[in-house]
C-alpha positions in Angstrom: 0.0 0.0 -0.2 1.7 3.1 1.1 5.3 3.0 -0.3 5.4 3.8 3.3 8.3 1.9 4.5 11.1 3.7 3.1 9.3 7.0 3.0 8.2 6.8 6.8 11.9 5.4 7.7 13.8 8.2 6.2 11.5 10.8 7.1 12.6 13.4 9.3 9.2 14.6 10.1 8.7 11.3 12.5 9.3 13.1 15.6 6.5 16.0 14.6 4.0 13.3 13.6 4.5 11.4 17.0 4.2 14.8 19.0 1.3 15.7 16.9 -0.5 12.2 17.7 0.2 12.3 21.6 -0.6 16.4 22.2 -3.3 16.9 19.8 -5.2 13.6 19.2 -4.4 11.0 21.6 -5.0 13.4 24.9 -7.9 14.3 23.6 -9.7 10.9 23.8 -8.8 9.2 20.7 -7.9 5.6 21.7 -8.2 3.5 18.6 -4.8 2.1 18.2 -5.0 1.8 14.4 -6.2 5.3 13.9 -3.4 6.6 16.0 -0.9 4.6 14.0 -2.4 5.9 10.9 -2.0 9.5 12.1 1.3 8.7 12.8 2.2 7.1 9.7 0.7 9.1 7.0 3.1 12.2 5.7 0.9 15.0 6.5 3.4 17.4 5.2 3.3 16.0 1.6 -0.4 16.8 1.6 0.0 20.7 2.2 1.4 23.6 -0.2 5.2 24.2 0.1 4.9 27.5 2.0 2.6 25.7 4.6 4.8 22.9 5.2 6.5 24.5 8.5 2.9 24.2 9.7 1.9 20.8 8.7 1.9 19.3 12.1 0.1 21.8 13.9 -3.4 21.9 15.5 -5.2 24.1 12.8 -6.8 23.5 9.4 -4.4 24.8 6.5 -5.3 26.2 3.2 -4.7 24.1 0.0 -6.0 26.5 -2.8 -9.0 27.1 -4.4 -10.8 27.9 -0.9 -10.4 24.7 0.3 -8.4 23.5 3.4 -6.8 20.1 4.8 -8.7 19.5 8.1 -7.2 20.0 11.6 -5.4 16.9 12.3 -7.7 15.9 15.6 -11.1 16.0 13.5 -9.5 13.6 10.9 -8.6 11.2 13.8 -12.3 12.0 15.5 -14.0 11.2 12.1 -11.9 8.3 10.9 -12.2 6.6 14.6 -16.2 6.9 14.6 -16.4 4.6 11.5 -15.0 1.8 13.5 -12.8 0.3 10.6 -11.1 -2.8 11.0 -9.3 -3.4 7.9 -11.9 -5.2 5.3 -14.1 -2.4 4.3 -14.7 -0.4 1.2 -15.1 3.4 2.1 -16.3 6.2 0.4 -14.3 9.7 0.8 -16.6 12.7 -0.2 -14.5 15.7 -0.5 -10.8 14.8 -1.4 -9.2 18.1 -1.0 -5.3 17.2 -1.0 -5.9 13.8 -0.4 -5.1 13.2 3.3 -8.0 11.9 4.6 -8.2 9.2 1.9 -4.5 8.3 2.6 -5.5 7.9 6.4 -8.5 5.8 5.6 -6.4 3.7 3.1 -4.3 2.3 5.9 -7.3 1.2 7.8 -9.6 -0.4 5.3 -9.5 -2.3 2.0 -10.3 0.2 -0.7 -11.1 3.9 -0.8 -13.2 5.6 -3.2 -12.5 9.3 -3.1 -14.5 12.1 -4.9 -13.8 15.8 -5.3 -15.9 18.5 -7.0 -12.9 20.7 -8.2 -11.0 19.0 -11.2 -7.7 20.6 -10.5 -7.8 19.3 -7.0 -8.7 15.9 -7.8 -6.0 15.5 -10.5 -3.4 17.0 -7.8 -4.6 14.4 -5.3 -4.4 11.5 -7.6 -1.0 12.4 -8.7 0.1 12.7 -4.8 -1.4 9.5 -3.6 -0.3 7.7 -6.2 3.5 9.2 -5.9 3.1 8.0 -2.3 2.3 4.7 -3.2 -1.5 4.9 -1.6 -2.5 2.2 -4.7 -6.0 1.4 -2.9 -7.5 5.0 -3.1 -9.2 5.6 -6.6 -10.1 9.5 -7.0 -13.0 10.4 -9.0 -14.1 13.9 -9.9 -18.0 15.0 -9.6 -20.8 15.9 -7.1 -19.9 14.3 -4.0 -23.3 14.7 -2.4 -24.5 12.2 -4.8 -21.8 9.8 -3.9 -20.4 7.2 -6.4 -23.7 4.8 -6.7 -21.6 2.8 -9.3 -19.4 1.5 -6.6 -21.8 1.0 -3.8 -22.5 -0.1 -1.3 -19.8 1.3 1.3 -19.2 -0.1 4.4 -18.5 3.4 5.4 -18.6 7.0 4.5 -16.8 10.0 5.6 -17.8 13.3 4.5 -14.9 16.2 4.8 -17.4 19.3 3.8 -20.3 20.7 5.3 -24.0 19.9 4.5 -27.2 21.8 5.3 -28.7 18.1 5.9 -27.6 14.6 5.5 -27.3 13.7 1.8 -29.9 11.1 1.2 -27.8 9.4 -1.6 -25.1 8.8 1.1 -27.5 7.3 3.3 -28.9 5.0 0.8 -25.4 3.9 -0.8 -24.4 2.5 3.0 -24.4 -1.4 3.3 -26.1 -3.1 6.4 -24.8 -1.7 9.4 -22.4 0.7 7.2 -21.5 4.0 9.0 -21.6 7.8 7.6 -20.2 10.7 9.3 -20.7 13.8 8.1 -20.7 17.7 9.2 -24.1 19.1 9.3 -25.4 22.8 10.0 -24.8 26.2 9.1 -22.3 28.4 7.4 -20.5 29.3 10.5 -20.8 26.2 12.8 -21.9 22.6 12.3 -22.2 19.2 14.1 -20.6 15.8 13.3 -23.5 13.3 13.0 -22.9 9.7 12.9 -25.3 7.6 11.1 -25.8 3.9 11.1 -27.6 1.8 8.6 -30.0 -0.8 10.0 -32.0 -2.3 6.9 -34.4 0.5 5.5 -34.0 2.3 9.1 -31.2 4.9 10.2 -30.1 5.6 13.7 -28.2 9.4 14.2 -25.7 10.2 16.9 -25.0 14.0 17.2 -21.4 14.4 18.2 -19.0 17.4 18.6 -19.0 20.9 17.2 -17.0 21.6 14.2 -16.5 23.9 11.2 -15.9 22.9 7.8 -15.8 24.4 4.2 -19.6 23.7 2.4 -20.2 20.9 0.4 -21.2 21.7 -2.9 -24.1 19.9 -4.9 -27.4 18.9 -5.4 -27.8 17.5 -1.9 -25.1 20.2 -0.5 -24.8 23.9 -0.8 -26.4 24.9 -4.4 -26.1 28.8 -3.7 -22.7 30.0 -5.6 -23.1 33.5 -3.8 -22.7 31.4 -0.2 -19.4 30.2 -1.5 
């Protein structure tokens, strides 16, 4: 998977990642050892613009161009842990951005299908993930609020952009027992919602507050003035 062995062994950022995991993630209650290991493994600095690399392991989201961001490390870990991945799952990642979240997921599951609305970001993320050896991530360009029906169902879906309500197509693309984590709310503040499918029924658990860029699309924000 990750051409990680050499990349990580020779990586001078290894200590920075270890400190990030301990101070920003583990101390805030993230306990899944597989998630902690993934966060300590993926070279976050490779996913941020050159002029932000000195901030790659800080406790904040960072701009990646086109008005988009790479999420705060803790939020990436919290959303990932909520999915309860064990290694055999097929996962849909909505809002590829720079590809960092997809890379973290790829370490924890069997296969990742990632979708990005903006063509330039999609191309750059696909190239970056390929270069770093994440061969189980498949990047697509399109309306993420519609999901990727042709590859459904998914055991887990993670949405890294804020929706005004839970996109119905994403719920429908969950497998039995599948989990969906999505930030839902207004422009300036949302809460993470964890949805679990039980046949034709769904349970929804409200989790912590957060702030994401808008999910653009038919079941997201369609008002371009809002963006």
